N, C-alpha and C positions, 0 to 999 in steps of 0.2 A: 504494499500500499504506499501511496505517496504521502507527503507531508500535509497536503490539503485534505486528503481523505480522512486522516487522523483528526484534524481539526474539526471537520464536519461531523465525524462520529462523536467526538467529545461534546460538541455543542448540542447535538441531537440528544445525547445521553443526559446532559445537564437540563435541557429544556423538559424532557419527559419526566425526569425525577422531580423537578421543581413544580411541574404541573400537577402531579399526582401525589405529592407528599401530604402528610397530615399537619394541620395547623395545631399549635399547642393548645389552644382553647377547645378544639374539637377532639383532640386525642383522648382525653380522660373524662369524657361525658359519661353520665350514669346510664347503664343499660338495664332495662327491666327484663329480667330473666327469671323464670319460674322452674323449679325443679319438681313441681307437682305433676303427677300423672294426670292427663286430661280425663275429665269425668264424662263418659258418654251415656250417662244414665238417662233413660227415657221414662218419664213418670207413667205409671200405669193407670189405665182407666178402670177403676173399680166399680163403675156404675152398672146398674141392672137394667138399663134401657134395652128393650127387645121388642121386636115386632110380633113374635109368636112364642108359644110355650117352649118349643124346642130350642129356640135361640136363648131364652131365659135360662133354661136348664144348662145349656152349654156355658153361658156366661157365668152361671153360679159355680159350676165345676172349675172354671178357669180362675175365677176370683179365689176360691178355696185353695186351689193349687199355689197361686201367687202368694197368698197371705201366709199359709202354713208351711209350704216347702220352699218355694223359689226365693222369697225375700229373706228367709231365715238362713238358707244355705248359701246364698250369694249367686253370682253369675258364673256358675261352674259348668253349664251345659256345653259339651264339646261340639255340638251340632248346630248348624244353621239351616233352617229357622230353629229357634230355640224350642224347647219342649212344649212350653205354653202356647206359643204361636203355631207349632206343629198341630196341637190339639184343636185350636180354633180353625185352622185351614182344613183339617181332616173332617171336622164337623160340617163345614160348608161343602166339602167334596162328597161326603157320604152321610149316613144317618148318625145319630148320637151313640148307638151301640157299637157300630163299626169304628167310629172315631175313638171311642173309649178303649177298644181292643188294640187299635193302632197306636194310641198314646202309651198304653202300658207295655206294648212291645218295644216301643221306642225308649221308654223309661228304663226298662231292664237292660237295653243295650247301652244306655247312658251310664248306668251304675255297674257295668260289667267290669269285674275285677281283672279279667284276663286281658282286657284292652286290646283285643284283636280287631282293630278297625282299619286295617290296611286295604279294605275293599271299598272304601268310601272315597269319592272325589273330594278334593279340598277347595275351600274358599280362600281368596287371597289373604284374608285376615288371620288364617291359621286354623279355622274351624273345619269340621267335616260337613259336607253338603249332603243333606238327606231330607228331601221334600216329601210331603204326604202323597203327592201325585204318583210316586213310584210304588205305592202300596195299594192302589185301587185294583179292582178286578177287571176293569175296562182296559184291554191291551192297547187301545188306540191312544190312551192318555199317558201311558208309561213312556218316559224319556230316559232311556238308559244312558248314563254317562260313565265312561271307564274310570277306574280308580286313579290313574296317573293324571287325569285331566284336572286343571284348575279353573274353578268357576269364578266369575266376576262377583265382587261384593254386592250385597243387596242394595 
């Protein structure tokens, strides 16, 4: 490199560093940073508003599950949708008796001590994807997803 190239390089270096340097009064400003884990809690709707008796019974079971089991135990369901949402969706998909059987089957898989869950697809947030539509007797509604597949978040 020639002498003029060195001068040009140093001038460019000086201008770029002075243009992007921090000013003393900006360097030590307070930054609001929180170490708290974000709370994604969604308040539950414990109301008994229903259009018919079956929906009222379903909502009563869901409220009892939330109050006596889910709120006491915490958010420990490894599946998405969660167990209570699974029950409500299953009741919409089938009748209350079939929804109860589907829920208890799901609940026993949730509390399985062997934890053999490698046959469920995952949700990006780390949960297992297990919708009630896959437990219907209508073959046209079942959407099989292979276990290695990752489902988008809800």
